[in-house]
C-alpha positions in Angstrom: 135.6 61.2 -100.0 134.7 59.4 -96.7 131.2 58.9 -95.4 132.2 61.3 -92.5 133.1 64.0 -95.0 129.9 63.5 -96.8 127.9 63.7 -93.6 129.6 67.0 -92.6 128.9 68.5 -96.0 125.2 67.4 -95.8 124.9 68.7 -92.2 126.3 72.0 -93.4 123.7 72.2 -96.2 121.0 71.4 -93.7 122.1 74.2 -91.4 122.6 76.8 -94.1 119.8 75.7 -96.5 121.3 77.4 -99.6 118.8 78.0 -102.4 120.8 76.2 -105.1 121.6 73.1 -103.0 120.3 69.7 -103.9 120.4 68.4 -100.3 118.6 71.5 -99.1 115.9 71.2 -101.8 115.2 67.6 -100.7 115.0 68.7 -97.1 112.6 71.4 -98.1 110.5 68.8 -100.0 110.3 66.8 -96.7 111.1 63.5 -95.2 108.8 61.5 -97.5 110.7 62.8 -100.6 114.0 61.7 -99.1 112.5 58.3 -98.2 111.2 58.0 -101.8 114.7 58.8 -103.2 116.2 56.1 -100.9 113.7 53.5 -102.3 114.5 54.5 -105.9 118.2 54.3 -105.4 118.0 51.0 -103.6 116.1 49.5 -106.5 118.6 50.9 -108.9 121.4 49.3 -107.0 119.6 46.0 -107.1 119.0 46.2 -110.8 122.7 47.1 -111.5 123.7 44.1 -109.3 121.4 41.8 -111.1 122.8 42.9 -114.4 126.4 42.5 -113.1 127.3 46.0 -114.1 130.1 47.1 -111.6 130.2 50.7 -112.8 126.5 51.1 -112.3 126.6 49.4 -108.9 129.2 51.9 -107.8 127.3 54.9 -109.2 123.9 53.8 -107.8 125.5 52.9 -104.4 127.0 56.3 -104.2 123.5 57.8 -104.8 122.1 55.5 -102.1 124.8 56.4 -99.6 124.1 60.1 -100.3 120.4 59.8 -99.7 120.8 57.6 -96.6 123.2 60.0 -95.1 120.8 62.8 -95.8 118.1 60.9 -93.9 120.5 60.3 -91.0 121.3 64.0 -90.9 117.7 65.2 -90.7 116.9 62.4 -88.2 119.8 63.4 -85.9 121.4 60.0 -86.4 125.2 60.3 -86.3 127.3 57.9 -88.4 128.9 56.6 -85.3 125.4 55.4 -84.2 125.4 53.2 -87.3 129.0 52.1 -86.8 128.4 51.3 -83.1 125.4 49.1 -84.1 127.5 47.3 -86.6 130.2 46.7 -84.0 127.6 45.3 -81.5 126.3 43.0 -84.2 129.9 41.8 -85.0 130.5 41.0 -81.3 127.4 38.8 -81.2 128.6 36.6 -84.1 
């Protein structure tokens, strides 16, 4: 799965807000809950990295990407906005 595909799936959940959807449940819980999840997942990535556990780094990074993209979706931030910023930074260095 690509980040673009994940973004499309999350955006669809945001629009349809199905009752049994994890992304929709987080959206209903509000921005603060999504931000909390990002913080939790970021810490879990750091702990996995500190412990040198590749499998856990991958799993926790996937969780972090998911929650970041959910935040982007509810904030009307397109992935291309992020990629464009990375490109601008690359041109500076």
